[in-house]
RONUZA-235105 format. One record per residue (C-alpha): z, x, y; residue number from 0. Coordinates in steps of 0.05 Angstrom, whole numbers, plus 32768, in hexadecimal, padded with zeros to 4 digits. Example, Ala and Ser with C-alpha at 12.3 -4.5 7.8 and 13.67 -1.06 7.14 Angstrom:
BEGIN
c3/c1/c2/pos
809C/80F6/7FA6/0 .
808F/8111/7FEB/1 .
// end
This chain:
BEGIN
c3/c1/c2/pos
81AA/8096/7EB4/0 .
81F1/808A/7EA4/1 .
81D5/8064/7E60/2 .
81B6/809D/7E48/3 .
81F6/80CD/7E50/4 .
822A/809B/7E31/5 .
823D/80B3/7DE8/6 .
8224/80FC/7DF6/7 .
8253/8137/7DE5/8 .
8264/8164/7E20/9 .
8231/8199/7E13/10 .
81FB/8164/7E03/11 .
820A/8149/7E4B/12 .
8207/818E/7E6C/13 .
81C4/81A1/7E46/14 .
81AB/815D/7E5E/15 .
81C2/8168/7EA8/16 .
819A/81B0/7EA4/17 .
815F/8187/7E88/18 .
8162/8160/7EC4/19 .
8173/8193/7EF9/20 .
814E/818D/7F38/21 .
8131/81CC/7F58/22 .
812D/81D0/7FA8/23 .
80E6/81C2/7FA9/24 .
80EF/8179/7F89/25 .
8131/816B/7FAF/26 .
8106/8179/7FED/27 .
80CA/8150/7FD7/28 .
80FD/810E/7FC8/29 .
8118/8114/800B/30 .
80D4/811B/802E/31 .
80BA/80E2/8002/32 .
80E7/80B7/802D/33 .
80BA/80C5/8068/34 .
8087/8097/803F/35 .
80B0/805B/804A/36 .
8096/805E/8099/37 .
804D/8045/8085/38 .
806D/800C/8055/39 .
8099/7FF2/8089/40 .
8065/7FF8/80BB/41 .
8035/7FD3/808B/42 .
8068/7F96/8088/43 .
8073/7F93/80D0/44 .
8022/7F93/80DB/45 .
8029/7F54/80AA/46 .
8062/7F3A/80D0/47 .
8041/7F42/8117/48 .
7FFF/7F23/80F5/49 .
8024/7EE9/80EA/50 .
8040/7EE0/812D/51 .
7FF6/7EF2/814F/52 .
7FDB/7EB8/8122/53 .
8017/7E84/813B/54 .
8011/7E9A/8180/55 .
7FC5/7E90/817F/56 .
7FCB/7E51/815F/57 .
7FFF/7E3D/8194/58 .
7FD1/7E54/81CD/59 .
7F91/7E30/81B1/60 .
7FB7/7DF1/81AA/61 .
7FD2/7DF9/81EE/62 .
7F8C/7E02/8205/63 .
7F74/7DC3/81E7/64 .
7FAF/7D9C/81FD/65 .
7F9B/7DBA/8249/66 .
7F55/7DA2/823D/67 .
7F64/7D62/8221/68 .
7F97/7D53/8255/69 .
7F57/7D65/828D/70 .
7F30/7D2D/8268/71 .
7F62/7CFA/8261/72 .
7F57/7CB5/8282/73 .
7F12/7CC2/8298/74 .
7EEA/7C82/8287/75 .
7EA4/7CA0/8295/76 .
7EAD/7CDB/8265/77 .
7E9F/7CAB/8229/78 .
7E73/7C73/8216/79 .
7EA6/7C3A/821B/80 .
7E7B/7C0B/81EF/81 .
7E71/7C45/81B9/82 .
7EB9/7C4F/81B4/83 .
7EC7/7C02/81AF/84 .
7EA4/7C00/8172/85 .
7ECA/7C19/812D/86 .
7E86/7C2C/810D/87 .
7E3A/7C37/8128/88 .
7E00/7C1B/810E/89 .
7DCC/7C4F/8100/90 .
7D8A/7C3C/811F/91 .
7DB1/7C19/8157/92 .
7DE6/7C42/8173/93 .
7DC3/7C82/818E/94 .
7DDD/7CC7/819F/95 .
7DA1/7CF5/81B4/96 .
7D99/7D33/819A/97 .
7DA2/7D70/81CE/98 .
7D5F/7D88/81DA/99 .
7D60/7DD6/81F3/100 .
7D15/7DD8/8218/101 .
7CF1/7DA4/823B/102 .
7CC5/7D77/8211/103 .
7C7B/7D71/822B/104 .
7C65/7D2D/822E/105 .
7C23/7D33/820B/106 .
7C2B/7CFB/81CF/107 .
7C38/7D37/819B/108 .
7C70/7D40/8173/109 .
7C6A/7D91/816B/110 .
7C9E/7D94/81A6/111 .
7CD0/7D6F/8178/112 .
7CC5/7D8F/8131/113 .
7D06/7DBC/813A/114 .
7D33/7D81/814D/115 .
7D13/7D50/8118/116 .
7D49/7D48/80DE/117 .
7D60/7D08/80B7/118 .
7D98/7CFB/80E2/119 .
7D75/7CF6/8127/120 .
7D37/7CD4/810A/121 .
7D3B/7C88/8102/122 .
7D05/7C5D/80E3/123 .
7CF5/7C13/80F3/124 .
7CC8/7BE2/80C9/125 .
7CCB/7B9B/80B2/126 .
7D10/7B96/809F/127 .
7D1B/7BA6/80EA/128 .
7CF5/7B68/8104/129 .
7D19/7B4C/8147/130 .
7D15/7AFE/815A/131 .
7D06/7AF7/81A5/132 .
7D1B/7AB8/81D1/133 .
7CD3/7A9B/81D4/134 .
7CCA/7A9C/8190/135 .
7CDA/7A57/817C/136 .
7CB9/7A5C/8139/137 .
7CCC/7A9F/8120/138 .
7CC5/7AB0/80D8/139 .
7CD6/7AF1/80B9/140 .
7C9A/7B0E/809C/141 .
7C97/7B32/805A/142 .
7C8F/7B7C/8057/143 .
7C44/7B81/8047/144 .
7C33/7B48/807C/145 .
7C4F/7B7B/80B2/146 .
7C1B/7BB8/80C2/147 .
7C4A/7BDF/80F3/148 .
7C84/7C0A/80E9/149 .
7C9B/7C50/8110/150 .
7CCB/7C87/8115/151 .
7CF5/7C96/8152/152 .
7D13/7CDA/816A/153 .
7D44/7CD8/81A8/154 .
7D5C/7D1A/81CE/155 .
7D6F/7D2C/820D/156 .
7D63/7D6A/823B/157 .
7D88/7D71/8279/158 .
7D83/7D33/82A4/159 .
7D52/7D10/827B/160 .
7D50/7CEE/8238/161 .
7D0F/7CFA/820F/162 .
7CF8/7CC7/81D8/163 .
7CC2/7CCB/81A6/164 .
7CA4/7C92/817E/165 .
7C76/7CA1/8145/166 .
7C53/7C5B/8137/167 .
7C2B/7C51/8100/168 .
7BFD/7C0D/8111/169 .
7BBD/7BF3/80F5/170 .
7BA0/7BE2/813C/171 .
7BBA/7BF8/8181/172 .
7BB3/7BB5/81AC/173 .
7BB1/7BCE/81F8/174 .
7BBA/7B9F/8236/175 .
7B7B/7B80/824C/176 .
7B51/7B96/8280/177 .
7B76/7B7F/82C8/178 .
7BB0/7B5B/82A5/179 .
7BE8/7B54/82C7/180 .
7C0B/7B3E/8289/181 .
7C31/7B7A/8261/182 .
7C4C/7B59/822C/183 .
7C11/7B3B/820B/184 .
7BFA/7B7E/81E7/185 .
7C19/7BAD/81C0/186 .
7C58/7BCC/81E8/187 .
7C97/7BF2/81E4/188 .
7CD1/7BCE/8201/189 .
7D15/7BF2/8212/190 .
7D53/7BD2/822A/191 .
7D93/7BEF/8247/192 .
7DC8/7BDB/8279/193 .
7DDA/7BF6/82C0/194 .
7E19/7C0E/82DF/195 .
7E30/7BC9/82EB/196 .
7E22/7BB5/829C/197 .
7DE2/7B8D/82AE/198 .
7DA4/7B89/8283/199 .
7D67/7BB6/829D/200 .
7D2A/7BB4/8271/201 .
7CED/7BDC/8275/202 .
7CA3/7BD3/824F/203 .
7C76/7C01/823F/204 .
7C2D/7BE1/823B/205 .
7BEE/7C0C/824A/206 .
7BA4/7BF7/8256/207 .
7B90/7C31/8235/208 .
7BB4/7C6F/8218/209 .
7BCA/7CA9/823C/210 .
7BFB/7CAD/826D/211 .
7C2C/7C73/827E/212 .
7C6B/7C5C/829E/213 .
7C98/7C26/8295/214 .
7C9A/7BE3/82B6/215 .
7CDD/7BC5/82CB/216 .
7CE6/7B7F/82B1/217 .
7CFE/7B4B/82E0/218 .
7D39/7B22/82DA/219 .
7D6E/7AF4/8300/220 .
7D88/7B36/8312/221 .
7D58/7B62/8332/222 .
7D39/7B26/834F/223 .
7CED/7B3B/833C/224 .
7CB6/7B08/8328/225 .
7C88/7B3B/830F/226 .
7C97/7B77/82E2/227 .
7C98/7BB4/8311/228 .
7C86/7BFD/8301/229 .
7CBC/7C2F/82F8/230 .
7C9C/7C74/82FB/231 .
7CE1/7C98/82FC/232 .
7CD4/7C89/82A8/233 .
7C93/7CB0/8291/234 .
7C6E/7CBB/8253/235 .
7C31/7CBB/8229/236 .
7C12/7C90/81F8/237 .
7BDD/7CB5/81C6/238 .
7BBA/7C91/8188/239 .
7BB7/7CB0/8144/240 .
7B95/7CA7/8106/241 .
7BCD/7C76/80F0/242 .
7BE6/7C56/8130/243 .
7BF9/7C7F/8170/244 .
7C3B/7CA3/818F/245 .
7C66/7C8E/81C9/246 .
7C85/7CCE/81EE/247 .
7CB6/7CBD/8222/248 .
7CE3/7CDE/8255/249 .
7D19/7CB3/8278/250 .
7D4D/7CCD/82AA/251 .
7D93/7CC8/8293/252 .
7DA8/7C9B/82D0/253 .
7D7A/7C66/82B7/254 .
7D97/7C63/826C/255 .
7DD5/7C3C/8268/256 .
7E0E/7C41/8236/257 .
7DE6/7C08/8211/258 .
7D98/7C10/81F4/259 .
7D71/7BEA/81CD/260 .
7D20/7BEC/81C0/261 .
7CED/7BC5/8194/262 .
7CA1/7BC9/8193/263 .
7C74/7B8E/8191/264 .
7C38/7B90/8168/265 .
7C02/7B5B/817D/266 .
7BD3/7B51/8145/267 .
7BAF/7B1C/8153/268 .
7B97/7B1A/81A2/269 .
7B82/7AC9/819B/270 .
7BC4/7AAB/8178/271 .
7BEF/7AE2/8196/272 .
7C10/7AF3/8155/273 .
7C43/7B26/8164/274 .
7C7D/7B4D/8135/275 .
7CB3/7B6F/815B/276 .
7CD4/7BAB/8135/277 .
7D11/7BCD/8152/278 .
7D55/7BD2/815B/279 .
7D6C/7B8D/817B/280 .
7D52/7B57/81A5/281 .
7D52/7B77/81E7/282 .
7D56/7B36/8210/283 .
7DA2/7B32/8204/284 .
7DCF/7B69/8225/285 .
7E06/7B5B/81E6/286 .
7DCB/7B6A/81B1/287 .
7DC4/7BB2/81CA/288 .
7DDD/7BF0/81A6/289 .
7DFF/7C2B/81C3/290 .
7DE0/7C64/81E4/291 .
7E0E/7C9D/81F9/292 .
7DF3/7CDB/821F/293 .
7E2F/7D0D/8225/294 .
7E4C/7D08/8273/295 .
7E3E/7D4D/829C/296 .
7E87/7D40/82B3/297 .
7E9D/7D59/8274/298 .
7E7B/7D99/827A/299 .
7E93/7D9E/82BE/300 .
7EDD/7D98/82AC/301 .
7ED1/7DC6/8275/302 .
7EAB/7DF8/829D/303 .
7EF1/7DF7/82CE/304 .
7F17/7E08/8297/305 .
7EFC/7E50/8292/306 .
7F07/7E53/824E/307 .
7ED3/7E89/823B/308 .
7EED/7E9F/81FA/309 .
7EED/7E65/81D0/310 .
7EBA/7E31/81B6/311 .
7ECE/7DEC/81CF/312 .
7EB6/7DAA/81BC/313 .
7EBF/7D62/81D6/314 .
7EB7/7D2E/819C/315 .
7EB9/7CE3/81A5/316 .
7ED8/7CBB/816F/317 .
7EA0/7CB2/8146/318 .
7E9F/7D01/813C/319 .
7E65/7D0B/816A/320 .
7E5F/7D4A/8195/321 .
7E5B/7D38/81DB/322 .
7E62/7D82/81F3/323 .
7E65/7DBF/81D6/324 .
7E74/7E04/81FE/325 .
7E76/7E45/81E5/326 .
7E6A/7E63/819F/327 .
7E98/7E77/8168/328 .
7E7B/7EB9/8168/329 .
7E90/7ED0/81B5/330 .
7ED3/7EA2/819F/331 .
7EF3/7EE3/818F/332 .
7F3E/7ED0/81A4/333 .
7F3E/7F09/81D3/334 .
7F80/7EE7/81F3/335 .
7F9C/7F26/81C9/336 .
7F97/7F57/820A/337 .
7F58/7F71/8206/338 .
7F5C/7F81/81B6/339 .
7F0F/7F84/81B2/340 .
7F06/7FB0/81E9/341 .
7EC8/7FDE/81E1/342 .
7EEF/8025/81DA/343 .
7EBF/8062/81F1/344 .
7EAF/808F/81BE/345 .
7ED9/80D1/81C0/346 .
7ED8/810B/8191/347 .
7F21/80F0/817A/348 .
7F06/80A1/816C/349 .
7EC6/80C8/8143/350 .
7EF9/80EE/811F/351 .
7F2B/80B3/8116/352 .
7EEC/8083/80FF/353 .
7ED7/80B9/80D2/354 .
7F1C/80BB/80AA/355 .
7F22/8074/80AC/356 .
7EDF/805A/8097/357 .
7EFB/8062/8046/358 .
7F30/8034/8054/359 .
7F02/7FFE/8077/360 .
7ED8/7FF9/803C/361 .
7F13/7FFA/800C/362 .
7F44/7FD2/8032/363 .
7F3F/7FC2/807E/364 .
7F0D/7F90/808E/365 .
7EE3/7F96/80D3/366 .
7EDE/7F56/80F9/367 .
7E90/7F45/80E9/368 .
7E64/7F3D/8127/369 .
7E40/7F0B/8102/370 .
7E4E/7ECC/80D6/371 .
7E36/7E8C/80C4/372 .
7E5D/7E4B/80D0/373 .
7E50/7E04/80BD/374 .
7E31/7DDB/80EB/375 .
7E60/7DAD/810A/376 .
7E44/7D6F/80E9/377 .
7E56/7D8F/80A9/378 .
7E9B/7D9A/80B8/379 .
7EAC/7D62/80E9/380 .
7EDB/7D42/80BE/381 .
7F0D/7D7C/80B6/382 .
7F53/7D63/80B0/383 .
7F6C/7D7E/80F8/384 .
7F34/7D54/811A/385 .
7F42/7D14/80F1/386 .
7F90/7D1F/80FF/387 .
7F7B/7D28/8151/388 .
7F56/7CE2/814F/389 .
7F91/7CC1/8134/390 .
7FB7/7CE1/8169/391 .
7FD9/7D19/8147/392 .
7FC4/7D61/816C/393 .
7FB8/7D90/812C/394 .
7F9D/7DD9/8129/395 .
7F75/7DF1/80E5/396 .
7F62/7E2D/80C0/397 .
7F1C/7E36/80A6/398 .
7EEC/7E6B/8091/399 .
7EA6/7E75/80A4/400 .
7E70/7E61/8073/401 .
7E62/7EAF/8060/402 .
7EB1/7EBA/805D/403 .
7EA9/7EF2/8092/404 .
7ED4/7ECE/80C4/405 .
7F16/7EA8/80C4/406 .
7F15/7E71/80FE/407 .
7F4D/7E49/811C/408 .
7F42/7E07/813C/409 .
7F6B/7DD5/8162/410 .
7F63/7D98/8174/411 .
7F84/7D66/819D/412 .
7F72/7D1B/81B3/413 .
7F58/7CFC/81F8/414 .
7F75/7CC0/8211/415 .
7F5B/7C88/8239/416 .
7F8D/7C48/824D/417 .
7FB7/7C60/8213/418 .
7F7F/7C61/81DA/419 .
7F53/7CA2/81C2/420 .
7F15/7CA8/81DE/421 .
7F0B/7CE9/81BA/422 .
7F1D/7D37/81A9/423 .
7F1F/7D74/81C6/424 .
7F0D/7DAF/8192/425 .
7F1E/7DF9/81A5/426 .
7F0A/7E2C/8177/427 .
7F13/7E73/816C/428 .
7F09/7EB2/8139/429 .
7F42/7ED3/8121/430 .
7F19/7F18/8135/431 .
7F46/7F2B/816A/432 .
7F88/7F24/813C/433 .
7F5C/7F4B/810B/434 .
7F49/7F82/8135/435 .
7F92/7F8B/8150/436 .
7FA9/7F93/8105/437 .
7F77/7FC2/80F7/438 .
7F8B/7FEF/8135/439 .
7FD2/7FE9/8112/440 .
7FBB/7FF9/80D6/441 .
7F94/802F/80EF/442 .
7FD2/804C/810E/443 .
7FF9/804D/80CC/444 .
7FBF/806B/80A5/445 .
7FBE/80A2/80DC/446 .
800A/80A7/80D4/447 .
800E/80A4/8088/448 .
7FD9/80E2/8087/449 .
8004/8108/80B6/450 .
803E/80F9/8088/451 .
8016/8110/8053/452 .
8006/814F/806B/453 .
8051/8158/8085/454 .
8068/814A/8042/455 .
802C/8175/801E/456 .
8042/81B3/8055/457 .
8089/81A7/8042/458 .
807D/81AF/7FFE/459 .
8056/81EE/8004/460 .
808D/820E/802F/461 .
80C8/81F3/7FFE/462 .
809C/8210/7FC4/463 .
8090/824E/7FE4/464 .
80D8/8250/7FFA/465 .
80EE/823E/7FAE/466 .
80BE/8275/7F95/467 .
80E2/82A9/7FC1/468 .
8127/8291/7FAD/469 .
810F/8296/7F64/470 .
80EF/82D8/7F6C/471 .
8138/82ED/7F8D/472 .
815E/82D4/7F53/473 .
812F/82F6/7F18/474 .
813A/8336/7F46/475 .
8180/832F/7F40/476 .
8186/831E/7EF9/477 .
8157/8353/7EE4/478 .
8185/8389/7F0F/479 .
81C6/8379/7EE3/480 .
81BC/837A/7E95/481 .
81E7/8352/7E65/482 .
8220/838A/7E69/483 .
8227/8383/7EB0/484 .
8202/83C5/7EC0/485 .
81D3/83CD/7EFD/486 .
8191/83DD/7EDB/487 .
815D/83DA/7F1A/488 .
8166/83CE/7F60/489 .
814C/8395/7F86/490 .
810E/8396/7FB8/491 .
8120/836E/7FFA/492 .
80EB/833C/8015/493 .
80CE/834E/805A/494 .
80D4/8306/8074/495 .
8105/82FE/80B5/496 .
8123/82BF/809F/497 .
8162/82AF/807C/498 .
8148/82B9/8031/499 .
8133/82FF/8049/500 .
8178/830C/8068/501 .
8197/82FA/8020/502 .
8168/8327/8001/503 .
8172/8362/802B/504 .
81C0/8356/8022/505 .
81B8/834D/7FD2/506 .
818E/8393/7FD0/507 .
81C5/83B8/7FF7/508 .
81FC/838F/7FCC/509 .
81D6/83A1/7F8C/510 .
81CB/83EB/7FA3/511 .
8214/83F6/7FB1/512 .
822B/83D2/7F6B/513 .
81F8/8403/7F4D/514 .
8213/8447/7F6B/515 .
825A/8429/7F5C/516 .
8248/8415/7F0C/517 .
8227/845B/7F08/518 .
826B/8480/7F1C/519 .
8292/844D/7EEC/520 .
8262/8464/7EB4/521 .
8267/84AC/7EBC/522 .
82AF/84A3/7ECA/523 .
82D0/84A6/7E81/524 .
82A1/84DE/7E72/525 .
82B8/8502/7EAE/526 .
82FF/84F2/7EA8/527 .
82FB/8505/7E5B/528 .
82E1/8548/7E6D/529 .
830D/855A/7EA3/530 .
834A/8540/7E86/531 .
833B/8570/7E44/532 .
8355/85AE/7E60/533 .
8392/8597/7E86/534 .
83AB/8573/7E46/535 .
839B/85B5/7E22/536 .
83C8/85D8/7E4E/537 .
83FB/85AE/7E4C/538 .
83FC/85A1/7E01/539 .
8402/85ED/7DF9/540 .
8438/85F4/7E24/541 .
845F/85C0/7E04/542 .
8453/85E1/7DC3/543 .
8470/8625/7DDF/544 .
84B1/85FB/7DFC/545 .
84B4/85E2/7DB9/546 .
84BE/8628/7D8F/547 .
84F3/8637/7DC2/548 .
853B/8626/7DC0/549 .
8544/85F0/7DF0/550 .
858B/85C3/7DFB/551 .
858C/8584/7DD9/552 .
8583/855E/7E14/553 .
8543/8578/7E23/554 .
8522/8572/7DE2/555 .
851F/8525/7DEF/556 .
84FA/852E/7E28/557 .
84D0/8563/7E05/558 .
84BF/852F/7DCD/559 .
84AF/84F4/7E01/560 .
8480/851F/7E24/561 .
845E/8536/7DE8/562 .
844E/84EC/7DD5/563 .
8436/84E0/7E1A/564 .
83FF/8517/7E0C/565 .
83EE/84FF/7DCD/566 .
83E6/84B9/7DEB/567 .
83BB/84D5/7E24/568 .
8393/84FF/7DF1/569 .
8383/84C0/7DCB/570 .
836D/849C/7E04/571 .
833A/84D0/7E16/572 .
8321/84D0/7DCF/573 .
8318/8487/7DD3/574 .
82EF/848A/7E12/575 .
82C8/84CB/7DF4/576 .
82B7/849D/7DBC/577 .
8296/8464/7DE5/578 .
8268/8497/7E10/579 .
825A/84BF/7DCE/580 .
8245/8478/7DAC/581 .
8216/8468/7DE9/582 .
81F5/84AB/7DDD/583 .
81F5/84AA/7D95/584 .
81D4/8460/7D91/585 .
8198/8479/7DC0/586 .
818B/84BA/7D92/587 .
819C/8495/7D45/588 .
8163/8481/7D17/589 .
8158/843D/7CF9/590 .
8150/8435/7CA9/591 .
815B/83F9/7C7E/592 .
8195/83F1/7C56/593 .
81C2/83BC/7C30/594 .
81F5/83A7/7C59/595 .
8214/837F/7C1F/596 .
8223/83BF/7BFE/597 .
823C/83E9/7C3B/598 .
826E/83AB/7C4A/599 .
8287/83AE/7C03/600 .
828E/83F4/7C02/601 .
82AE/83F3/7C3F/602 .
82DE/83B2/7C2E/603 .
82F9/83DA/7BF4/604 .
8312/841C/7C15/605 .
8334/83EE/7C48/606 .
835F/83CF/7C14/607 .
837D/8417/7C05/608 .
8381/8427/7C4F/609 .
83A3/83ED/7C6A/610 .
83D7/83D9/7C31/611 .
83FA/83AE/7C2B/612 .
83C4/8384/7C56/613 .
8399/8355/7C29/614 .
8351/834D/7C2C/615 .
8324/8316/7C13/616 .
82DC/8328/7C05/617 .
82A6/82ED/7BFC/618 .
825B/8314/7C02/619 .
822F/82D3/7BF2/620 .
81ED/82F5/7BED/621 .
81D3/8339/7BD4/622 .
81B1/8368/7BE5/623 .
81AF/835A/7C32/624 .
817D/8389/7C54/625 .
8185/8398/7C9F/626 .
8164/83D2/7CCB/627 .
8196/83FF/7CF2/628 .
81C7/8435/7CEA/629 .
81F3/842B/7CB2/630 .
8226/8458/7CC9/631 .
822E/8437/7D10/632 .
822F/83F4/7CEC/633 .
826D/8413/7CBC/634 .
828A/8423/7D05/635 .
8288/83D7/7D18/636 .
82A1/83BF/7CDB/637 .
82DD/83F6/7CDF/638 .
82ED/83DC/7D25/639 .
82EF/8392/7D13/640 .
831B/839E/7CD7/641 .
8346/83C8/7CFE/642 .
834C/8397/7D3B/643 .
835A/835E/7D02/644 .
8394/8387/7CDD/645 .
83B1/8396/7D21/646 .
83B6/8349/7D3B/647 .
83C1/832F/7CEE/648 .
840D/8325/7CDA/649 .
8429/8348/7CA1/650 .
840D/833B/7C59/651 .
83D3/8309/7C73/652 .
8395/8309/7C55/653 .
8357/8321/7C81/654 .
831C/82F6/7C6A/655 .
82D6/831F/7C6B/656 .
8297/82F7/7C62/657 .
824F/8303/7C5E/658 .
8215/82DA/7C55/659 .
81CE/82D7/7C69/660 .
81AC/8299/7C8E/661 .
8165/82A2/7C79/662 .
8151/8267/7CAA/663 .
815F/8290/7CE8/664 .
8157/82CF/7CBE/665 .
8196/82EE/7CD5/666 .
81D4/8312/7CA9/667 .
8215/82F0/7CC0/668 .
8259/831D/7CB9/669 .
829E/8301/7CC6/670 .
82DC/8317/7CCC/671 .
8315/82E8/7CD0/672 .
8362/82F6/7CDA/673 .
839F/82CA/7CDB/674 .
83C8/82D6/7D1B/675 .
83C7/82CD/7D65/676 .
8393/82A8/7D82/677 .
835D/82BF/7DBB/678 .
8377/82A5/7E05/679 .
8348/826B/7E21/680 .
8306/828E/7E40/681 .
8310/82D2/7E1F/682 .
82DE/82C5/7DE5/683 .
82AC/82EF/7E0B/684 .
82D4/831A/7E3A/685 .
82F5/8339/7DFA/686 .
82B9/8363/7DED/687 .
82B7/8382/7E33/688 .
82CF/83CA/7E3A/689 .
831D/83D7/7E53/690 .
8333/8392/7E3D/691 .
836E/8388/7E10/692 .
839A/834E/7DFE/693 .
83CA/836D/7DD8/694 .
8418/835D/7DDF/695 .
844D/838F/7DFA/696 .
845D/83A8/7DB9/697 .
8417/83BB/7DA9/698 .
840B/83D9/7DF3/699 .
8438/8411/7DDA/700 .
83FE/8425/7DB2/701 .
83C9/8450/7DDA/702 .
838C/8419/7DE1/703 .
8357/8412/7E1B/704 .
8333/83D5/7DF5/705 .
82F8/8400/7DE4/706 .
82F2/83EB/7DA3/707 .
82D5/83A0/7DA8/708 .
82AA/83C4/7DD9/709 .
8291/83F8/7DAA/710 .
827D/83B2/7D7F/711 .
825C/8394/7DAF/712 .
8229/83D4/7DBB/713 .
821E/83D5/7D73/714 .
820B/8391/7D6A/715 .
81DB/8397/7DAE/716 .
81C0/83D6/7D8C/717 .
81AF/83B1/7D4D/718 .
818B/8373/7D75/719 .
81C9/8347/7D5B/720 .
8208/8324/7D7A/721 .
8252/831F/7D6E/722 .
8284/82F3/7D87/723 .
82CC/82DA/7D7E/724 .
82E1/8293/7D71/725 .
832C/8272/7D63/726 .
8331/8248/7D27/727 .
835F/8216/7D0F/728 .
8389/81F9/7CD1/729 .
8382/81B4/7CBB/730 .
83B9/81A3/7CF0/731 .
8386/81B8/7D25/732 .
83BE/81EF/7D38/733 .
839D/8234/7D50/734 .
83A1/8262/7D14/735 .
837E/829E/7D1E/736 .
8339/82C1/7D36/737 .
82F9/82C8/7D14/738 .
82C4/82FB/7D2A/739 .
8280/82EF/7D18/740 .
824B/8326/7D19/741 .
81FE/8312/7D13/742 .
81C9/8347/7D06/743 .
8180/833B/7CF2/744 .
8168/8343/7CB3/745 .
8135/8375/7C9A/746 .
80EC/8355/7CA1/747 .
// end
C-alpha cells in the first residue's frame, strides 16, 4: 500500500497505520487461512493425477489392442480372403449374416425374424436382377411388367448354422410334377457356394408340394454325380401365402463357403418352359459368385484366451464389418486401476461421509453412470482411430456416450496377413475407474477442507476469546489509572490457569502496590506540611530570640543564612499546602456563570501595575464571553500563567494576552505568550505535572516546587477544559518563546 502513503505527512501516516492496525484475531486468521492452500494444492494435484491416469489407461488399452492384434496376425482362416480382396462390397451380392440370438423355428413364418429385420440386412430382388444361364441361348431381358416374381431375403447366423428367409411374391407357384426326377423344370431356389478347395457347389430346393424341404446337391465334374442327390443337412420349409410363398432354410456353417450366390427360377408356362431367373448372380460359375462372410470361431477362442474381461472388444474387417464383439461398455469400467470400483460395505462412517458429500456430488462431483446409451457401432464405425488403423496406424480416440453420461476410450490396432491389413482390433473402456478414483481423492480433499474449516473456526473462537480477555485486561488497566496517574480502582484478576490469567494476577498485584504507594504520595504533602509547621515555628522563634541578643559579627552572618533558609522552607510548605487545599476547595466550590472577558481584562490591568516595567499586550476579540465555573479559581489560573510568563520573559519584553471565542467548537481560547527560553524537547506535556521545574541555576535559588502549572492543570480539568504549552518561532524559524493555550467550554 506504499502508493497510498506517498505524499502523506507523518501524522497522516501514523493515523493511517492506526486505522490499518491488525488485532490478534485478524493476524491469527491470516496465518490460519494459509491452511486453505492445502485443498487447492490437492485439487491441482488430483487434476494432474487424473491426466496421468488417462494417459496410463490410454497406453494400457493400446497395449492390449496391440497384444490381441498380434495374436490374430498371420492367420488366413480368420478372414474372408475373397471379401478382403474386394475394395468395395456390392449390396445384395456380398453377404454378412445378421447375428441371431435365438434359434429360428423352420415354419415358413417370419415372426421369428421381425426383431432382426432392418433396411441394412434386407435385400430385394426383382426384374432388374434377371440372370442369364448357359442353356438360355436366346436369353432376352424382360421388361419389368413381364416379370411376375420378386422377393426379399433376410440372412442370419446362430451358433453353427446359417438361416435364410425368402419372401417371394409370385402369381403362381409351380411345383415339380408327380414322380418327376427333374428338379429344375419348376419353380425352385438354387444356391451356390464353394468348398474348402475353392470348388463350386450347387444346391436346389424343389418340392412336389408345400411343406418340409431339403436340398439337392447338383452334379458336376468334381463330385462325379450323375443325378441330383439329396443333402439332408440343409433343411427348410416352403409355405404358400396369399401373394406367393415363403422359403425358410437352415444350413450348417461348414457347407457355406466364402463365396455365395442364389437365384429363384420362376416357370410361368409349363409347356414352353418359359423361365425367369432372378437373383444375385449366375450360380453356374465360381467367378460370378458374391462373398459370404461368417465370422470364424477361432477369433472368439483367441479373444477368450486373452482373459480381457474388463473391456469391450471388437474385431472388424477392412469393410468395417463387425466379425466379433466381446463384452459391453457398461462393464468396461477400466478396472485396471487397482479395484477402484470395488463395492464398499456400508459402515456408520461411510454413511455419514456419504451424507456430508451428497451436496457436493449434486453441485460438483459426477458419479459414474451405471446405465448410459451409446451409439450403435454401425453409426460410429468411421471414427478416425478406426480409419487410421485400417491404413496401418494404430490410434486411440476419446468420445462421449450418446447421453453424455460416460467418457469412453477406444484403441484400434491393425491385423496383418502377409503384410496386408486384414482387419482391426478395437478395445474400448469407459473412464469410470478414473472417475471413481478422482472422486475418492476429491472426497478426501473435501473432508480435509471441512476439518480445516472447523479447525480455523475453532482457532477463530479461541483467538477471539483470548483477544476479548486481553482487551478486558487492558480496559481494566486503563480504568485503574486516571489522566493524573492516580490509581482509581483495583484490577479483578482472571481465574483462568493460563498465561493471560498469570498476567492479570501479576497486574492486579502491581496495581494494588502502586495504589498504596500513590495514596502515600498524595497524603505525604499534607502530612509533611502538618508535621513541619511546629519545628519551623520553634526554629523561627529561636532565631528571633537570638536576633534580639548581642552576637559577634562573625555569628550574625550565620544567623542571617539560617533565617533565609527557614523562610525558604516555609515558602515550600505553603506551596505544598496550596496544592492540597486547592484539590479540596475544587470539590466544594459552587459553579456560576460569569464573563471571562471582563475577568481577564480586569486582571490584566492590575498586572501592568504589579509587574512594572514588564509590558503587556491585551487582545480580547469578543465580549462578553460567558463560561460556567469558579471565577476565583480562573483568576488563580491566570495569575499562575502570568507569573510564569514574567519569570521566563526577558527584561522589558512584551507579554501577549489573547482571548477569543471558537463558536464552531463552542470553546473560549485564552493564550499567554512570552518571549524567552524555549521548552526542552518532550516537555510540552510533562511541564504540567507536579514537582516539575525547568528553571536555570539562578532561578533555582528562589524557592520553587513546580506546583504552579500543576495547579493550572487541576483548574482546567475541573472546568472540563485543557491546557498546553508550545514553542513559537520567528520569521527565521528560530525558537522565540513559549505560548500557553487554555481552552474552556462556553456556557450553553
